[in-house]
N, C-alpha and C positions, 0 to 999 in steps of 0.2 A: 311122234318123235322117234326116228329110227335109231338103230343101234350102230354106233360108229366104232370101227375096229380101233382098239387102243394098243397097237402093236409097236409104235415108235416110242422109244424110251424118253426122248426129249419132250414131245408133246404130251406124253402121259404124265410126266412129272410136273409140267406146267399146269395141266388140268388139276392135278392133285393139290398143288399149292393154292391156286385160285379158288378151288372148291372150299378148301380149309379157310381161306381168308373170308370168303362170302358167308360161310357157315358162322364164323365168329361175328361177322358184321350183323347178323340177325340177332345176336345175343347182346348187342350194345356197341358203343363206340370206344369206351375206355377199357383197355385190357392190360396195360402194363404200368409200371411205376412211373411217377413224375419226379424228376429231380434236375437240379441245376449244377453246373460245375462250380466247385468251390474256388474262391479267389484268395490267395495268400499274398499280402503286401510284401514287396521286396523280393519275391520269387521271380526269377527271370522267365521261366516257362509260363507262369500265370500271367505275367505282364504281357508277354507275346500273345498268349491265347485271348486275353481280354481285348487287346488291340485288334486282332483279327475279327473277333465277334462284333465289335463296334463298327468296323469297316463293312462287314456283311450287312449289318442292320441299316446303315445309311444308304446302301445300294438298293434296298428293297423299296421301290418307289410306288408300288400299287398294292392296294389292299385285296386280300383274297387268295394269294398264293401264286399268281401268274408270274410275279417278279421275284419270288423267293430266290435268294442268292446264297451260294456257297463259296467259300474262299479257302485256299491253302497256299503255302509258300514253298517253292522249290529252291533248294540250295544248289544252284548251278555253279560251275567253276568261275565264270566271268561276272556273274551278278546274281541277285535274288529275283526269282520270277514269281509274281503274284498271279495265280491261276484263279479264274472266276467262272462259275457255272450258274445257270439260271433255269428255273422251271419253264420259262417262256423265252422271249427274245432277250439277248444280252448285248445287242448292238450299242446301246447308249451307255452301258455299264463301263466298258473299257476306257473311253475317253474321260468319263466322270471320275472313275477310280484313279486314273493316272494323274489328273489334276489335283485331286485330294491328297494323294501321296506326295506330290511335289510340294504342296503347301506345308504338309506336315514335316517334310524334310528340312524346311527352312526354320522350323521351330527350334531345332537344336542349336541354331546360331543366334537365337534371340534371348534377351534377358527375361526373367520371370514376370517383370512388370508389363511386358508386351504380350504375354500369353492371353490376357483377357481380350485384347483387340483381335488376336487371331481366332479365339473361340467365337467371338461375335461374327466375324466375317465368314468363317467356315460354317458356323451354324446357320447363317442366313442362306448360304449356297446350298447346304444339304436340305434345308426345309423347302427351298424353292424347287429342288430336284424332285422332292417327294410330294409335290402339290396335290396330285391325284389321290394319294393315300391320305393326306392330312385333311382334305375336304370331308372325306367320309368319317375319319376318326373324330374330327371336331363336331360334326353333325351328331354322331352317336353320343359323344360326351354331353353336349347341351341337352339332348333329349333325356338323358338319365339325370341330369341336374333337376329338371322339372319333375321327373318321376320320384326321385329321392325326396324332394321337398314336399310333394303331395303326401307321402307316407309319414314324414316327420311331423308335418303340420296337422295331420289327422290324429296321430297318437298324442302329440303335444305333451310329453313328460316335462316336468318343471326344469330338469337339468339339461334339456335339449335346446333351449333358446339360443345359447351361444353357438352351438353347432349349426342350427338352422340359419342363423344370420350369416355365418361364415360361408355356407354353401349357397345362400341366396346371392351373395356377392359375385359368384361365378357368372350369374346372368348378365352382369355388366361388362364382362370381358368382350373385347372387339372380335366378333365372330369371324370376320373376313381377314383379319391380320393374323396369319398363322404363326409368324415369328413371335409376336407378342403373346399369343395364346399359349404357345409351347413354353415360353419363358415364365409366364404366370403359373402354368401347371407345375413346372419344376420347382418354383418357390413354394407352391401350395403343398407339394409332397414333403417339404422340409418344415412345414408349419406345425406348431404344437397341437393344433386341432386334429391332425391326422390320427393321433392316439385316440382321441374321443370318437372319431369316425370308425376306427378299427373296433373299439369296444362296442359301439352301437350296432355294428354289423353282427357281432356275436349275440347280442341281446334281443335283436328284433325278431318278429315273426318271419316265416319263410318267404313270403312275397316281398315284404319290406326289406328283409335282409338281402334278397337277390338284387333289388334295385340299388341299394346302397353299396353292395359289393361290386356291382357292375360299374357304378359311378366311380368308385375307387380305382377299379381296373382301367377304365377309360382315361381317368386323370393320369394314371401311371404311364399309359401308352403315349400320351402327348408329352409328358415330361421326359420320356426316354430319348426323344430326338435331341434334347439339350444335353442330357446326361452322357449320351454316346459321344458327342463332340468333345465334351470336357475330358472324358477318359482318353480319347484319341490324342488330344494335345498333351495331356499329362504323360501318357505311356510312350509317346513318340520320343521323348527325351531320355527314356530309360530302356529302350529296346536293346537287347543283347542277343545275338550280334546286331550291329547297326544296319538293319535291312533297308533303310531308306537312302543310304549313300549312293548305291548303284543298283537300280532295279528296272524291271520290265513288267508289263501287265499283258496277260494273254487270256483268251477265252477258250474254254474247253469245247471241242466240237461235239455237237449233240448227236448221240447214237440212237438208232431205232430201238423202240421198246418191243419186247416179246409180248404178243397178244395171246390171251387164253383161248384154248379150243372151245367150240360151241358145246351146248348141252346135248345130251343124248339120253337114251333109255337107261343108262347106268348112272345118271345124275339124280340119285335119290338119297335121302338122308341116311338110311342104314348103310348104303354102300359108301357114301362119303365118309362116314365115321370109320368104316372098315379100312378105307384107303388112307385115312389119317393115321392109322396104326393103333387105334383103340383096341385093347384086348377084348376077347370074346366075353369074358366075365363082366367087364365094365359095360359093354354094349347091352347086355341083358339087363343089367342093373338100371341103366339109363333109358331103357326102351319106353317105359311109361311116361317119363318126363318129356321125351322126344315127341311122342304122339300128342301130348297136351300142348307143347310149345308150337308144334306145327299147326295144330288146329287154331291156336290163338293168333299166331304171327304169320302164317302162310310161309314158313321158312323154305320148304322145298320148292314151292311155286315161285317164290321171289328169286331164289338162286337160279332156277331154270330160265326164268324170264331175263335175268341180267346177262347170263352167258349167251343167250340167244339174241340179245339186242346188238345190232350192228353198230350202234352209237356208243357202246361201252368200250372205251379205249384206255389202256393202261398208260402210265407215264413214268419215266425214270426221274426220280427226284434229284434235285441239284446236288445234294451231298453224295448221293450214290454215283452220279456222273463223275464227280471230282475224285472220289476214292478209287473208282475203277480206272480213271485216267492215270493217276499216280502209280497204281499197281501194274497196269498193262505196259506203260512206258518206262517202268522201273526208275521213276524220278526219286530224288533224295529229299527228304523233309529236312527243314532247318533244325540243326542240333539233334537230329534223330527223333524229334517230337512229332509223332505221326498224328497230327491234329488237323482235322477238317472241320471248319465251323460253318454255321448256317445262320441266316437272318431270322429264322424261326426255329423253335425246338423241333427236333426230329420226331417224325411219327413213329409208331411202334415197330412197323416193318423195317424202317431205316435203322432203328436202334438194334433190332435183331440182326440185320445184315452186317452192321459194323461189329457187333459182338462176335459173330462167327466168321468174319472175313479173315482169310489167311494172312493179310497184311498186318493184322493185329493193331488197328488204329485205336486212338483214344475213344472210348465210348462217348457218344454225343449227349448233350442235353436232350431230354425227351418229354413230350406231353403225354405219352402213353396211349395216344389215340390211334385207332386203326383207320387206314385209308384203303378202301377196297380197290381203288384204281392204281394202287402202287404196282410198279413194274420194274423189271430189270432188263439188261441189254439182250437183244435177240441174237442168237447164234445162227449164222447163215447156214452152216452145215449141220446143225442140230447136234445129235450125239456123236457125230464124227468130228466135231470142231475140237481144236486143241484146248479150248477153254471149258469144254463140257465137264471134265472131272471136277474142277473147282466149283463150277456153278451147281453141279449135282449135289456135291457134299454140303454146300452152303444152304441150298433149298431144303434138303432133308433135315438139317439141324433146325432151320426156321420152322418147318412143319412140326418137328418134335415139340418145340416151345409153344407153338399155337395149340397143339393137342393138349398139353398140360393145362393151359388156361381153359380150353373148352370143357374138358372133363371136370375141372374144378368148379366152373360155373354151373354145369349141369348137375353136379352132385349137390351143390348148394341149393339149387331149386328143388331137387328131390327131397332134401331133408327139411325144407320149410313146409310147415303145415299151420293153418290158421289156429289160433288159440280157442279152445273150448273148455268151459269149466267142467269139473268132475260130475256135477249134478245137473239135472234139467231145470229150466226156469219154471215150468208148469204153466206158462202163458201160451195159449193157442195162437196160431197165426191170425185168426179173426179178431181175438182180443187185442193183440198187438197193433193190428191195423187201425182199430177203432180208437186207440189211445194216442195216435200220432197227430201232430198239428198239421196245418195246411201246407207247410213247406216240406213235408216228409217225402213227397214224390221225388224231389231232387236228390235227397239222400239215398233213396232206394235205387235210383238210376246210377248213382255213383258206386253204390255197393255192388250192383250187378254188372258193372263194366269190367268184365274179366280181362279184356284186352289191355285196358289202361293199367289194371293191377299188375299184369305180367310185365308190362314195359317198365313200370315204376320199380318192380322188384329187380328186374334185370339191370336197370340203370344204377341201382344202389350197390351192386356187387363189384368189387375190384380185386385185383391181384395185389395183396399186401406185401408179399415177400419177393423183392426184386432179385434175390439170389437163389431162387428155387432151381433145383437141378432138373434138366429135361429128362423125361422118361425115356429110357433106352429100349429099343425094340428087342424083344426076346429072340434068341436064336431061331432061325427058320421063319421069322415073320416076313410078311410080304415086302416090307421096305428093305430089310437087310438082304433077303434072298434075291430080290429083283435087281438091286443096284450094287451089291457086293460092298456095301459101306461098312467099314469097321465100326463097331459100336462101343469100343473102349473109350472111356472119358479121357480127354487130353489133360495131362497133368497141369498144363498152363491155363486151363479154362477157369473162369470164375473170379479172376483177379480184377477188382474194380478200382480204377485209379482215382475216382472222385466219389 
């Protein structure tokens, strides 16, 4: 692996960002807080935001992320423009969304008695549109019905008979009729037995709890297709301003994503930590942990292999596409509410991008998970591009936040040490071995599996404080000196709207 000159500011910063992202990816998937936007009944802004969230949800017609959809509304002089962006192709989204909005526009002219009919008709259309997604969601749901029942029937506590019977009834649902399955799932989520299921999830063993928790989650995902339509019909009558009177639907043009530079001889863990901005004292403190982790998880080799893989391509997520479009085109949000919604919770990188974006949008719902293939728009002229200063400042702030999490997780691992009693047992290894039963070899194998142990430890660590302040580079540090970024904390930073 040869040494590549890192003389260009643009490619050097891209390399630094993706190295940091991949470094964190080796430490686990969840790195940020998880939270949902709060809904306040009667609040015009909340009604509008929930309406847009439900619209985005029904547009997401494939499972897995390829059809993840983002939405925002422009307040143009002559009409309201609904802008839609997708992780993949959005060709079928525009006509579908236009028809849905037209139907919802008629709701305001109907009596409440007719709303149920509109809900049924619109629900059937939306479920038909999402057939590919629902096939997989239904299959997963019925699979976990069987798994959940196996665990309940094996443990068979006396007070679980009613819950077991209730879940067993799910097997009788018409598996090929997705409209009916979704309606039955919606009714089930409102059933009194849901409370017992929630309590059973908390009381069960880890494996049984996982099956029941996943069953509950899959039930909720099916019910969401009905709930979203109910919210749309209800909110359409209360939208302020009335965005459905005169509207247009447009698709955001997909821009090219910036790809990370390949690995070179400088792509090593110590140098990556240095380029992340970790102080010298911290790097020395974490050196032992870094060596141990690298030995167990092959962190350095994995990062180098990923960056050298021609198939590793980054992608601009739908909500980032849409936010950039509004910002670059200087479009006006409705009522000044800088809200961009998405059919799925934002990943951690999208969340950080929104948090530090100069447009100051509403921070999105997030699952706190890192996506290593997350990308941003490519600048054709690199550091000479007019958009470079904004992108540079944004990336450096994101790297700061990533560094905080990396150091926090590394320190947690350093401080963890297996428990040992103050005294010795006095039992020699030979005596201990002779007293074990025939199944002891499996326990020994599990105890000696250091790789599994490290992964389990890593997966249990999370960032609990969503408002932690990014570490600011000290004067003269590599980041500040190289890019000339002011490190004073913006007085407006840190205000969480939800």
